[in-house]
KETOR-959379 format. One line per field, with one value per residue (C-alpha): x, z negated, y. Coordinates in steps of 0.2 Angstrom, whole numbers, always signed. Example, Ala and Ser with C-alpha at 12.3 -4.5 7.8 and 13.67 -1.06 7.14 Angstrom:
REM residues 2
X	(+62; +68)
Z	(-39; -36)
Y	(-22; -5)
***
This chain:
REM residues 367
X	(-14; -11; +5; +7; +2; +16; +20; +30; +32; +34; +35; +18; +17; +3; -4; -6; -17; -31; -30; -23; -38; -49; -39; -39; -58; -63; -51; -60; -64; -61; -71; -65; -74; -64; -66; -60; -44; -42; -43; -32; -17; -20; -15; -2; +8; +0; -2; +9; +22; +38; +34; +48; +49; +58; +51; +42; +24; +26; +27; +12; +11; +3; -2; -5; -5; -19; -15; -15; -4; +3; +12; +13; +28; +24; +36; +39; +49; +58; +74; +87; +102; +99; +97; +81; +79; +62; +59; +49; +32; +27; +8; -6; +2; -11; -9; -23; -24; -16; -2; +5; +22; +24; +22; +38; +46; +34; +41; +58; +57; +53; +66; +80; +76; +76; +90; +100; +84; +74; +57; +42; +28; +17; +2; +7; -3; +2; +13; +23; +25; +34; +45; +51; +65; +75; +76; +82; +67; +67; +53; +46; +48; +30; +24; +10; -6; -17; -36; -40; -58; -68; -79; -92; -94; -83; -65; -51; -41; -25; -15; -25; -31; -42; -30; -36; -30; -39; -49; -52; -46; -43; -23; -13; +0; +14; +12; +14; +26; +28; +13; +0; -20; -28; -30; -11; -14; +7; +5; -13; -31; -37; -45; -47; -37; -44; -29; -9; -1; +14; +16; +17; +33; +39; +37; +45; +62; +60; +61; +66; +83; +76; +79; +89; +78; +57; +44; +46; +33; +32; +15; +13; +16; +3; -9; -8; -7; -24; -34; -28; -37; -55; -59; -42; -46; -40; -44; -32; -31; -19; -15; -11; -9; -14; +6; +12; +8; +15; +8; -4; -10; -18; -32; -41; -58; -62; -78; -78; -91; -97; -102; -104; -91; -83; -64; -52; -33; -21; -7; +4; +7; +21; +25; +39; +47; +43; +35; +31; +13; +6; -6; -21; -19; -25; -38; -44; -43; -56; -64; -70; -73; -86; -95; -94; -100; -83; -78; -62; -47; -32; -15; +3; +13; +26; +19; +32; +19; +9; +24; +26; +8; +8; +13; -2; -14; -27; -22; -40; -44; -54; -73; -68; -78; -84; -103; -106; -117; -109; -98; -81; -81; -65; -47; -37; -22; -19; -6; +6; +3; +15; +24; +43; +57; +73; +87; +103; +117; +125; +113; +111; +111; +93; +82; +88; +72; +84; +86; +70; +53; +43; +22; +7; +10; +24; +20; +3; -6; -17; -13)
Z	(+122; +136; +143; +157; +146; +146; +130; +129; +116; +123; +118; +115; +127; +128; +142; +131; +116; +122; +124; +107; +99; +109; +100; +82; +84; +91; +79; +67; +50; +57; +49; +61; +78; +92; +93; +74; +81; +92; +81; +68; +80; +88; +70; +70; +85; +96; +81; +70; +67; +65; +81; +96; +113; +110; +96; +99; +95; +90; +98; +105; +109; +125; +134; +153; +149; +135; +118; +105; +94; +87; +74; +74; +69; +60; +59; +43; +37; +21; +14; +11; +0; +3; +22; +30; +44; +51; +43; +49; +40; +47; +50; +56; +58; +68; +78; +84; +80; +91; +94; +74; +77; +86; +74; +65; +82; +83; +66; +69; +84; +75; +61; +74; +83; +64; +60; +54; +47; +32; +35; +24; +21; +9; +15; +16; +14; +0; +14; +19; +1; -1; +15; +15; +3; +16; +26; +12; +8; -9; -22; -19; -37; -39; -55; -65; -63; -76; -76; -83; -90; -103; -117; -117; -100; -101; -94; -106; -113; -105; -117; -119; -109; -116; -117; -116; -130; -139; -147; -136; -144; -139; -140; -139; -124; -123; -110; -92; -81; -80; -85; -98; -98; -97; -84; -81; -65; -62; -56; -50; -51; -48; -30; -17; -1; +18; +24; +20; +26; +23; +5; +5; +16; +3; -10; -1; +2; -16; -20; -9; -17; -33; -27; -16; -9; -6; +8; +17; +11; +24; +28; +45; +36; +23; +35; +46; +30; +25; +40; +55; +53; +51; +43; +31; +28; +11; -1; -4; -22; -29; -40; -31; -30; -13; -11; -20; -21; -38; -38; -28; -26; -13; -18; -6; -13; -15; -20; -30; -17; -30; -43; -31; -44; -36; -39; -35; -33; -31; -20; -20; -32; -30; -39; -42; -54; -41; -49; -66; -60; -72; -83; -76; -61; -69; -78; -62; -56; -69; -70; -51; -52; -65; -55; -40; -50; -49; -61; -64; -57; -56; -60; -56; -70; -64; -73; -87; -99; -95; -95; -114; -113; -100; -111; -121; -108; -106; -89; -81; -63; -55; -59; -72; -87; -80; -77; -60; -69; -85; -78; -87; -99; -101; -98; -90; -81; -63; -55; -44; -26; -20; -8; -1; +7; +18; +19; +29; +16; +25; +18; +1; -8; -15; -21; -40; -49; -57; -38; -31; -31; -23; -19; -15; +1; +5; +22; +30; +16; +18; +36)
Y	(-145; -153; -160; -145; -132; -118; -111; -96; -80; -63; -46; -37; -22; -8; -17; -34; -24; -26; -46; -46; -38; -50; -66; -57; -53; -71; -80; -91; -83; -64; -50; -37; -33; -32; -13; -13; -22; -9; +6; -3; -6; +12; +18; +6; +11; +26; +37; +32; +46; +32; +24; +28; +21; +4; +0; -18; -19; -37; -53; -66; -84; -88; -104; -103; -85; -84; -77; -91; -82; -65; -58; -38; -26; -9; +3; +15; +28; +25; +32; +16; +19; +38; +37; +40; +25; +15; -2; -16; -21; -39; -40; -49; -69; -77; -94; -104; -123; -135; -122; -121; -131; -116; -103; -102; -99; -82; -76; -80; -68; -55; -57; -60; -43; -36; -44; -29; -19; -20; -31; -32; -45; -39; -50; -68; -83; -97; -107; -94; -89; -105; -103; -84; -88; -99; -82; -73; -63; -59; -52; -36; -28; -21; -13; -20; -11; -3; -1; +15; +16; +25; +17; +32; +36; +52; +56; +52; +67; +72; +61; +47; +31; +15; +1; -18; -28; -42; -30; -13; +3; +20; +22; +40; +40; +50; +66; +60; +69; +87; +96; +92; +94; +109; +124; +129; +141; +140; +121; +122; +113; +96; +93; +81; +85; +83; +85; +85; +103; +111; +112; +93; +96; +108; +94; +81; +93; +96; +79; +67; +65; +57; +40; +29; +18; +25; +28; +47; +58; +72; +79; +69; +52; +56; +62; +46; +35; +42; +47; +40; +23; +25; +6; +10; +27; +31; +47; +59; +70; +84; +96; +111; +130; +140; +139; +123; +104; +100; +81; +70; +52; +42; +30; +15; +13; -5; -16; -33; -42; -56; -41; -25; -18; -1; +3; +15; +9; +21; +16; +29; +43; +58; +73; +85; +73; +60; +44; +52; +64; +74; +69; +81; +71; +56; +65; +71; +55; +48; +60; +59; +41; +43; +57; +44; +29; +22; +4; +5; +16; +6; +15; +7; +5; +15; +28; +29; +36; +19; +7; +4; -4; -16; -31; -28; -28; -42; -51; -52; -51; -38; -39; -53; -43; -29; -25; -18; -6; -2; +13; +14; +2; -9; -11; -24; -26; -33; -46; -36; -45; -56; -46; -49; -40; -44; -32; -33; -34; -18; -5; -11; -29; -27; -13; -11; -5; +9; +17; +14; +18; +6; +7; -3; +4; -4; -16; -17; -21; -4; -3)
***
């Protein structure tokens, strides 16, 4: 960096997005092409129901008008202390070598702008993890995740799941949520859904007061989360009738590149009982996984019927003891990702677990 190089931090505007996408695509180690970054950022802002005029897209670091750093600010809507409000999700914090001394200035710019708001950082690297407490970030209370599996290739019954203990054994679980297995015509049947419609809005109207702190779940927001971003497209499943949706889940398919293992990760689940979805939704998801050759289905342990078993699960990483060709054969637990949030004191002191329903969709992880 020469002595005459002029380094500046300024807000990213619409006209700057193409240059930022080029910088991100050319960043050492980047796995995304420029077109993918443009698609992704279009979902972050232009197609985002929470994005409104005046919301900053983020900030960029420039050296003699050349982009050498960036941090994004993605808005999402949450209920915070019982009131709907936008929150900021920090995303894609990149700074070129040679300009790293300016990196923290970039982050502080975002924090200063949102000093009276909720800020999430759910994809920090190890260095950032060590620094976040300095800025009063707290660890996000995400639940441990359980891998639902089947030893014989068949789907578990509505009230059973294979639990990984030192000796794998089948254990019965109490019923999950509002309805048990079987064809209950009153609450509907399991199906993959390709669009959220007015039935999801009715579900949200019935349930939005269940938690003081949780994500807004209107049909418009669900469609944005699931279908607006091609590289990060998600699957939507539900228990529904023609008139109502009783429960639904948002799912991301991932692959362990070292082994070829495919697995489904539930990043949000919601229903008439809030966090406690029906066991028929879990069973339907298992049956879908088996039909599609999925190896593991990861379900968050905020399903209360699964919580008593969290402590008995073997703590493994995905793919550690699972053959990519063995089907659903073993159970495992996943450590929750290191995710953080900062919240202004005039809202609530922190997200109390008893009052909050926070999921893997927080932050930019799935955006």
